[in-house]
PyMOL Python script that loads the backbone (N, CA, C, O; Angstrom):
from pymol import cmd

cmd.read_pdbstr("""\
ATOM      1  N   UNK A   1       9.391 -17.172   0.725  1.00  0.00           N
ATOM      2  CA  UNK A   1       9.884 -15.806   0.489  1.00  0.00           C
ATOM      3  C   UNK A   1      10.393 -15.271   1.789  1.00  0.00           C
ATOM      4  O   UNK A   1       9.716 -15.359   2.813  1.00  0.00           O
ATOM      5  N   UNK A   2      11.615 -14.699   1.763  1.00  0.00           N
ATOM      6  CA  UNK A   2      12.236 -14.061   2.863  1.00  0.00           C
ATOM      7  C   UNK A   2      11.586 -12.695   3.118  1.00  0.00           C
ATOM      8  O   UNK A   2      11.166 -12.027   2.173  1.00  0.00           O
ATOM      9  N   UNK A   3      11.502 -12.282   4.367  1.00  0.00           N
ATOM     10  CA  UNK A   3      10.890 -10.921   4.701  1.00  0.00           C
ATOM     11  C   UNK A   3      11.483  -9.845   3.846  1.00  0.00           C
ATOM     12  O   UNK A   3      10.783  -8.982   3.318  1.00  0.00           O
ATOM     13  N   UNK A   4      12.923  -9.914   3.702  1.00  0.00           N
ATOM     14  CA  UNK A   4      13.599  -8.981   2.953  1.00  0.00           C
ATOM     15  C   UNK A   4      13.093  -8.811   1.470  1.00  0.00           C
ATOM     16  O   UNK A   4      13.284  -7.760   0.859  1.00  0.00           O
ATOM     17  N   UNK A   5      12.494  -9.801   0.965  1.00  0.00           N
ATOM     18  CA  UNK A   5      11.951  -9.767  -0.359  1.00  0.00           C
ATOM     19  C   UNK A   5      10.508  -9.272  -0.435  1.00  0.00           C
ATOM     20  O   UNK A   5       9.976  -9.052  -1.524  1.00  0.00           O
ATOM     21  N   UNK A   6       9.880  -9.100   0.729  1.00  0.00           N
ATOM     22  CA  UNK A   6       8.402  -8.701   0.738  1.00  0.00           C
ATOM     23  C   UNK A   6       8.330  -7.212   0.907  1.00  0.00           C
ATOM     24  O   UNK A   6       9.048  -6.627   1.718  1.00  0.00           O
ATOM     25  N   UNK A   7       7.434  -6.582   0.115  1.00  0.00           N
ATOM     26  CA  UNK A   7       7.130  -5.182   0.302  1.00  0.00           C
ATOM     27  C   UNK A   7       5.688  -4.982   0.242  1.00  0.00           C
ATOM     28  O   UNK A   7       5.005  -5.835  -0.326  1.00  0.00           O
ATOM     29  N   UNK A   8       5.159  -3.977   0.749  1.00  0.00           N
ATOM     30  CA  UNK A   8       3.699  -3.646   0.806  1.00  0.00           C
ATOM     31  C   UNK A   8       3.349  -2.551  -0.218  1.00  0.00           C
ATOM     32  O   UNK A   8       4.048  -1.545  -0.339  1.00  0.00           O
ATOM     33  N   UNK A   9       2.254  -2.777  -0.946  1.00  0.00           N
ATOM     34  CA  UNK A   9       1.665  -1.757  -1.680  1.00  0.00           C
ATOM     35  C   UNK A   9       0.222  -1.523  -1.197  1.00  0.00           C
ATOM     36  O   UNK A   9      -0.495  -2.495  -0.959  1.00  0.00           O
ATOM     37  N   UNK A  10      -0.198  -0.340  -1.054  1.00  0.00           N
ATOM     38  CA  UNK A  10      -1.495  -0.009  -0.530  1.00  0.00           C
ATOM     39  C   UNK A  10      -2.157   1.023  -1.505  1.00  0.00           C
ATOM     40  O   UNK A  10      -2.441   2.166  -1.146  1.00  0.00           O
ATOM     41  N   UNK A  11      -2.371   0.556  -2.712  1.00  0.00           N
ATOM     42  CA  UNK A  11      -2.900   1.450  -3.716  1.00  0.00           C
ATOM     43  C   UNK A  11      -3.561   0.588  -4.731  1.00  0.00           C
ATOM     44  O   UNK A  11      -3.353  -0.625  -4.758  1.00  0.00           O
ATOM     45  N   UNK A  12      -4.375   1.205  -5.587  1.00  0.00           N
ATOM     46  CA  UNK A  12      -5.000   0.566  -6.684  1.00  0.00           C
ATOM     47  C   UNK A  12      -4.502   1.006  -8.130  1.00  0.00           C
ATOM     48  O   UNK A  12      -5.003   0.579  -9.170  1.00  0.00           O
ATOM     49  N   UNK A  13      -3.566   1.815  -8.071  1.00  0.00           N
ATOM     50  CA  UNK A  13      -2.947   2.357  -9.283  1.00  0.00           C
ATOM     51  C   UNK A  13      -1.579   1.814  -9.439  1.00  0.00           C
ATOM     52  O   UNK A  13      -0.927   1.449  -8.461  1.00  0.00           O
ATOM     53  N   UNK A  14      -1.125   1.754 -10.675  1.00  0.00           N
ATOM     54  CA  UNK A  14       0.227   1.278 -10.960  1.00  0.00           C
ATOM     55  C   UNK A  14       0.815   1.696 -12.314  1.00  0.00           C
ATOM     56  O   UNK A  14       0.119   2.170 -13.211  1.00  0.00           O
ATOM     57  N   UNK A  15       2.106   1.498 -12.406  1.00  0.00           N
ATOM     58  CA  UNK A  15       2.819   1.866 -13.631  1.00  0.00           C
ATOM     59  C   UNK A  15       2.742   0.653 -14.541  1.00  0.00           C
ATOM     60  O   UNK A  15       3.193  -0.423 -14.147  1.00  0.00           O
ATOM     61  N   UNK A  16       2.213   0.774 -15.696  1.00  0.00           N
ATOM     62  CA  UNK A  16       2.202  -0.469 -16.590  1.00  0.00           C
ATOM     63  C   UNK A  16       3.134  -0.345 -17.700  1.00  0.00           C
ATOM     64  O   UNK A  16       3.658  -1.383 -18.105  1.00  0.00           O
ATOM     65  N   UNK A  17       3.440   0.822 -18.287  1.00  0.00           N
ATOM     66  CA  UNK A  17       4.400   0.952 -19.332  1.00  0.00           C
ATOM     67  C   UNK A  17       5.607   1.887 -19.005  1.00  0.00           C
ATOM     68  O   UNK A  17       5.463   3.094 -18.809  1.00  0.00           O
ATOM     69  N   UNK A  18       6.775   1.258 -18.963  1.00  0.00           N
ATOM     70  CA  UNK A  18       7.969   2.143 -18.699  1.00  0.00           C
ATOM     71  C   UNK A  18       8.497   2.638 -19.995  1.00  0.00           C
ATOM     72  O   UNK A  18       8.278   2.024 -21.039  1.00  0.00           O
ATOM     73  N   UNK A  19       9.226   3.797 -19.949  1.00  0.00           N
ATOM     74  CA  UNK A  19       9.901   4.213 -21.221  1.00  0.00           C
ATOM     75  C   UNK A  19      10.958   3.150 -21.566  1.00  0.00           C
ATOM     76  O   UNK A  19      11.450   2.419 -20.706  1.00  0.00           O
ATOM     77  N   UNK A  20      11.285   3.103 -22.885  1.00  0.00           N
ATOM     78  CA  UNK A  20      12.250   2.037 -23.358  1.00  0.00           C
ATOM     79  C   UNK A  20      13.563   2.203 -22.699  1.00  0.00           C
ATOM     80  O   UNK A  20      14.289   1.214 -22.592  1.00  0.00           O
ATOM     81  N   UNK A  21      13.953   3.385 -22.234  1.00  0.00           N
ATOM     82  CA  UNK A  21      15.213   3.523 -21.627  1.00  0.00           C
ATOM     83  C   UNK A  21      15.276   3.116 -20.147  1.00  0.00           C
ATOM     84  O   UNK A  21      16.342   3.045 -19.536  1.00  0.00           O
ATOM     85  N   UNK A  22      14.121   2.862 -19.623  1.00  0.00           N
ATOM     86  CA  UNK A  22      14.082   2.514 -18.139  1.00  0.00           C
ATOM     87  C   UNK A  22      14.480   0.980 -17.932  1.00  0.00           C
ATOM     88  O   UNK A  22      14.326   0.140 -18.818  1.00  0.00           O
ATOM     89  N   UNK A  23      14.984   0.715 -16.726  1.00  0.00           N
ATOM     90  CA  UNK A  23      15.412  -0.645 -16.421  1.00  0.00           C
ATOM     91  C   UNK A  23      14.478  -1.074 -15.226  1.00  0.00           C
ATOM     92  O   UNK A  23      14.398  -0.428 -14.181  1.00  0.00           O
ATOM     93  N   UNK A  24      13.860  -2.098 -15.460  1.00  0.00           N
ATOM     94  CA  UNK A  24      12.875  -2.695 -14.427  1.00  0.00           C
ATOM     95  C   UNK A  24      13.799  -3.327 -13.354  1.00  0.00           C
ATOM     96  O   UNK A  24      14.617  -4.190 -13.674  1.00  0.00           O
ATOM     97  N   UNK A  25      13.658  -2.880 -12.043  1.00  0.00           N
ATOM     98  CA  UNK A  25      14.474  -3.514 -10.938  1.00  0.00           C
ATOM     99  C   UNK A  25      13.709  -4.477 -10.168  1.00  0.00           C
ATOM    100  O   UNK A  25      14.291  -5.443  -9.675  1.00  0.00           O
ATOM    101  N   UNK A  26      12.448  -4.308 -10.015  1.00  0.00           N
ATOM    102  CA  UNK A  26      11.639  -5.202  -9.183  1.00  0.00           C
ATOM    103  C   UNK A  26      10.183  -5.249  -9.740  1.00  0.00           C
ATOM    104  O   UNK A  26       9.658  -4.256 -10.243  1.00  0.00           O
ATOM    105  N   UNK A  27       9.617  -6.343  -9.634  1.00  0.00           N
ATOM    106  CA  UNK A  27       8.143  -6.525 -10.107  1.00  0.00           C
ATOM    107  C   UNK A  27       7.443  -7.442  -9.014  1.00  0.00           C
ATOM    108  O   UNK A  27       8.057  -8.174  -8.239  1.00  0.00           O
ATOM    109  N   UNK A  28       6.110  -7.296  -9.068  1.00  0.00           N
ATOM    110  CA  UNK A  28       5.308  -8.069  -8.093  1.00  0.00           C
ATOM    111  C   UNK A  28       4.144  -8.845  -8.835  1.00  0.00           C
ATOM    112  O   UNK A  28       3.954  -8.741 -10.047  1.00  0.00           O
ATOM    113  N   UNK A  29       3.435  -9.582  -8.044  1.00  0.00           N
ATOM    114  CA  UNK A  29       2.385 -10.329  -8.638  1.00  0.00           C
ATOM    115  C   UNK A  29       1.101  -9.525  -9.011  1.00  0.00           C
ATOM    116  O   UNK A  29       0.414  -9.852  -9.979  1.00  0.00           O
ATOM    117  N   UNK A  30       0.819  -8.524  -8.257  1.00  0.00           N
ATOM    118  CA  UNK A  30      -0.381  -7.749  -8.453  1.00  0.00           C
ATOM    119  C   UNK A  30      -0.044  -6.319  -9.039  1.00  0.00           C
ATOM    120  O   UNK A  30      -0.945  -5.595  -9.462  1.00  0.00           O
ATOM    121  N   UNK A  31       1.156  -5.975  -9.048  1.00  0.00           N
ATOM    122  CA  UNK A  31       1.521  -4.679  -9.656  1.00  0.00           C
ATOM    123  C   UNK A  31       2.869  -4.893 -10.399  1.00  0.00           C
ATOM    124  O   UNK A  31       3.903  -4.973  -9.736  1.00  0.00           O
ATOM    125  N   UNK A  32       2.890  -4.980 -11.641  1.00  0.00           N
ATOM    126  CA  UNK A  32       4.052  -5.370 -12.395  1.00  0.00           C
ATOM    127  C   UNK A  32       5.334  -4.555 -12.017  1.00  0.00           C
ATOM    128  O   UNK A  32       6.356  -5.133 -11.648  1.00  0.00           O
ATOM    129  N   UNK A  33       5.250  -3.215 -12.120  1.00  0.00           N
ATOM    130  CA  UNK A  33       6.357  -2.438 -11.826  1.00  0.00           C
ATOM    131  C   UNK A  33       6.494  -1.982 -10.317  1.00  0.00           C
ATOM    132  O   UNK A  33       5.721  -1.161  -9.822  1.00  0.00           O
ATOM    133  N   UNK A  34       7.481  -2.544  -9.657  1.00  0.00           N
ATOM    134  CA  UNK A  34       7.700  -2.179  -8.300  1.00  0.00           C
ATOM    135  C   UNK A  34       8.756  -1.213  -8.142  1.00  0.00           C
ATOM    136  O   UNK A  34       8.659  -0.299  -7.323  1.00  0.00           O
ATOM    137  N   UNK A  35       9.821  -1.380  -8.931  1.00  0.00           N
ATOM    138  CA  UNK A  35      10.988  -0.435  -8.848  1.00  0.00           C
ATOM    139  C   UNK A  35      11.666  -0.330 -10.247  1.00  0.00           C
ATOM    140  O   UNK A  35      11.736  -1.307 -10.991  1.00  0.00           O
ATOM    141  N   UNK A  36      12.135   0.826 -10.555  1.00  0.00           N
ATOM    142  CA  UNK A  36      12.799   1.027 -11.854  1.00  0.00           C
ATOM    143  C   UNK A  36      13.869   2.028 -11.764  1.00  0.00           C
ATOM    144  O   UNK A  36      13.842   2.839 -10.838  1.00  0.00           O
ATOM    145  N   UNK A  37      14.809   2.048 -12.638  1.00  0.00           N
ATOM    146  CA  UNK A  37      15.842   3.008 -12.826  1.00  0.00           C
ATOM    147  C   UNK A  37      15.696   3.726 -14.156  1.00  0.00           C
ATOM    148  O   UNK A  37      15.459   3.106 -15.193  1.00  0.00           O
ATOM    149  N   UNK A  38      15.842   5.058 -14.109  1.00  0.00           N
ATOM    150  CA  UNK A  38      15.630   5.823 -15.346  1.00  0.00           C
ATOM    151  C   UNK A  38      16.623   6.917 -15.379  1.00  0.00           C
ATOM    152  O   UNK A  38      16.682   7.721 -14.449  1.00  0.00           O
ATOM    153  N   UNK A  39      17.408   6.988 -16.407  1.00  0.00           N
ATOM    154  CA  UNK A  39      18.463   8.101 -16.548  1.00  0.00           C
ATOM    155  C   UNK A  39      19.548   7.891 -15.566  1.00  0.00           C
ATOM    156  O   UNK A  39      19.633   6.852 -14.912  1.00  0.00           O
ATOM    157  N   UNK A  40      20.403   8.908 -15.460  1.00  0.00           N
ATOM    158  CA  UNK A  40      21.555   8.757 -14.591  1.00  0.00           C
ATOM    159  C   UNK A  40      21.274   8.990 -13.180  1.00  0.00           C
ATOM    160  O   UNK A  40      22.098   8.613 -12.346  1.00  0.00           O
ATOM    161  N   UNK A  41      20.135   9.604 -12.802  1.00  0.00           N
ATOM    162  CA  UNK A  41      19.891   9.941 -11.441  1.00  0.00           C
ATOM    163  C   UNK A  41      18.464   9.804 -10.975  1.00  0.00           C
ATOM    164  O   UNK A  41      18.050  10.544 -10.083  1.00  0.00           O
ATOM    165  N   UNK A  42      17.697   8.902 -11.531  1.00  0.00           N
ATOM    166  CA  UNK A  42      16.273   8.734 -11.212  1.00  0.00           C
ATOM    167  C   UNK A  42      15.914   7.328 -10.958  1.00  0.00           C
ATOM    168  O   UNK A  42      16.249   6.473 -11.778  1.00  0.00           O
ATOM    169  N   UNK A  43      15.242   7.003  -9.862  1.00  0.00           N
ATOM    170  CA  UNK A  43      14.730   5.694  -9.573  1.00  0.00           C
ATOM    171  C   UNK A  43      13.243   5.987  -9.174  1.00  0.00           C
ATOM    172  O   UNK A  43      12.872   7.066  -8.712  1.00  0.00           O
ATOM    173  N   UNK A  44      12.476   4.964  -9.392  1.00  0.00           N
ATOM    174  CA  UNK A  44      11.031   5.030  -8.967  1.00  0.00           C
ATOM    175  C   UNK A  44      10.685   3.770  -8.204  1.00  0.00           C
ATOM    176  O   UNK A  44      11.129   2.664  -8.513  1.00  0.00           O
ATOM    177  N   UNK A  45       9.863   3.998  -7.183  1.00  0.00           N
ATOM    178  CA  UNK A  45       9.340   2.925  -6.364  1.00  0.00           C
ATOM    179  C   UNK A  45       7.818   2.982  -6.405  1.00  0.00           C
ATOM    180  O   UNK A  45       7.209   4.051  -6.373  1.00  0.00           O
ATOM    181  N   UNK A  46       7.226   1.792  -6.478  1.00  0.00           N
ATOM    182  CA  UNK A  46       5.783   1.690  -6.427  1.00  0.00           C
ATOM    183  C   UNK A  46       5.423   0.776  -5.284  1.00  0.00           C
ATOM    184  O   UNK A  46       4.692  -0.192  -5.494  1.00  0.00           O
ATOM    185  N   UNK A  47       5.880   1.026  -4.134  1.00  0.00           N
ATOM    186  CA  UNK A  47       5.544   0.292  -2.939  1.00  0.00           C
ATOM    187  C   UNK A  47       5.957   1.137  -1.743  1.00  0.00           C
ATOM    188  O   UNK A  47       6.486   2.237  -1.902  1.00  0.00           O
ATOM    189  N   UNK A  48       5.710   0.610  -0.530  1.00  0.00           N
ATOM    190  CA  UNK A  48       5.970   1.464   0.662  1.00  0.00           C
ATOM    191  C   UNK A  48       7.193   0.820   1.479  1.00  0.00           C
ATOM    192  O   UNK A  48       6.965  -0.035   2.334  1.00  0.00           O
ATOM    193  N   UNK A  49       8.425   1.228   1.209  1.00  0.00           N
ATOM    194  CA  UNK A  49       9.562   0.775   1.867  1.00  0.00           C
ATOM    195  C   UNK A  49       9.649   1.068   3.367  1.00  0.00           C
ATOM    196  O   UNK A  49      10.400   0.448   4.120  1.00  0.00           O
ATOM    197  N   UNK A  50       8.786   2.108   3.771  1.00  0.00           N
ATOM    198  CA  UNK A  50       8.840   2.460   5.152  1.00  0.00           C
ATOM    199  C   UNK A  50       8.045   1.623   6.079  1.00  0.00           C
ATOM    200  O   UNK A  50       8.182   1.745   7.296  1.00  0.00           O
ATOM    201  N   UNK A  51       7.185   0.742   5.530  1.00  0.00           N
ATOM    202  CA  UNK A  51       6.288  -0.166   6.336  1.00  0.00           C
ATOM    203  C   UNK A  51       7.088  -1.441   6.669  1.00  0.00           C
ATOM    204  O   UNK A  51       7.858  -1.950   5.855  1.00  0.00           O
ATOM    205  N   UNK A  52       6.872  -1.930   7.897  1.00  0.00           N
ATOM    206  CA  UNK A  52       7.402  -3.140   8.378  1.00  0.00           C
ATOM    207  C   UNK A  52       6.369  -4.176   8.631  1.00  0.00           C
ATOM    208  O   UNK A  52       5.186  -3.849   8.721  1.00  0.00           O
ATOM    209  N   UNK A  53       6.764  -5.428   8.753  1.00  0.00           N
ATOM    210  CA  UNK A  53       5.762  -6.454   8.984  1.00  0.00           C
ATOM    211  C   UNK A  53       4.998  -6.195  10.341  1.00  0.00           C
ATOM    212  O   UNK A  53       3.798  -6.452  10.444  1.00  0.00           O
ATOM    213  N   UNK A  54       5.722  -5.692  11.345  1.00  0.00           N
ATOM    214  CA  UNK A  54       5.042  -5.404  12.622  1.00  0.00           C
ATOM    215  C   UNK A  54       4.058  -4.237  12.499  1.00  0.00           C
ATOM    216  O   UNK A  54       3.022  -4.284  13.161  1.00  0.00           O
ATOM    217  N   UNK A  55       4.312  -3.181  11.688  1.00  0.00           N
ATOM    218  CA  UNK A  55       3.385  -2.174  11.532  1.00  0.00           C
ATOM    219  C   UNK A  55       2.064  -2.732  10.789  1.00  0.00           C
ATOM    220  O   UNK A  55       0.959  -2.342  11.166  1.00  0.00           O
ATOM    221  N   UNK A  56       2.188  -3.590   9.797  1.00  0.00           N
ATOM    222  CA  UNK A  56       1.079  -4.129   9.182  1.00  0.00           C
ATOM    223  C   UNK A  56       0.244  -5.052  10.080  1.00  0.00           C
ATOM    224  O   UNK A  56      -0.985  -5.019  10.015  1.00  0.00           O
ATOM    225  N   UNK A  57       0.889  -5.870  10.912  1.00  0.00           N
ATOM    226  CA  UNK A  57       0.198  -6.801  11.750  1.00  0.00           C
ATOM    227  C   UNK A  57      -0.489  -6.067  12.915  1.00  0.00           C
ATOM    228  O   UNK A  57      -1.507  -6.552  13.407  1.00  0.00           O
ATOM    229  N   UNK A  58       0.002  -4.978  13.348  1.00  0.00           N
ATOM    230  CA  UNK A  58      -0.731  -4.262  14.457  1.00  0.00           C
ATOM    231  C   UNK A  58      -1.923  -3.626  14.096  1.00  0.00           C
ATOM    232  O   UNK A  58      -2.581  -3.020  14.942  1.00  0.00           O
TER     233      UNK A  58
END
""", "prot")
cmd.dss("prot")
cmd.show_as("cartoon", "prot")
cmd.util.cbc("prot")
cmd.orient("prot")
């Protein structure tokens, strides 16, 4: 897996059921819904895009 494909989640909660109009954009092994698009101007993320590998390793 490339680093650009890795993201971190630091939570125990997740989105399990999306509305039927939503489009799943990314999923993970431990949290099915990582990113989704809904409506004309709404996206949702269920991970921490601000974290880098260096931050986690330190």
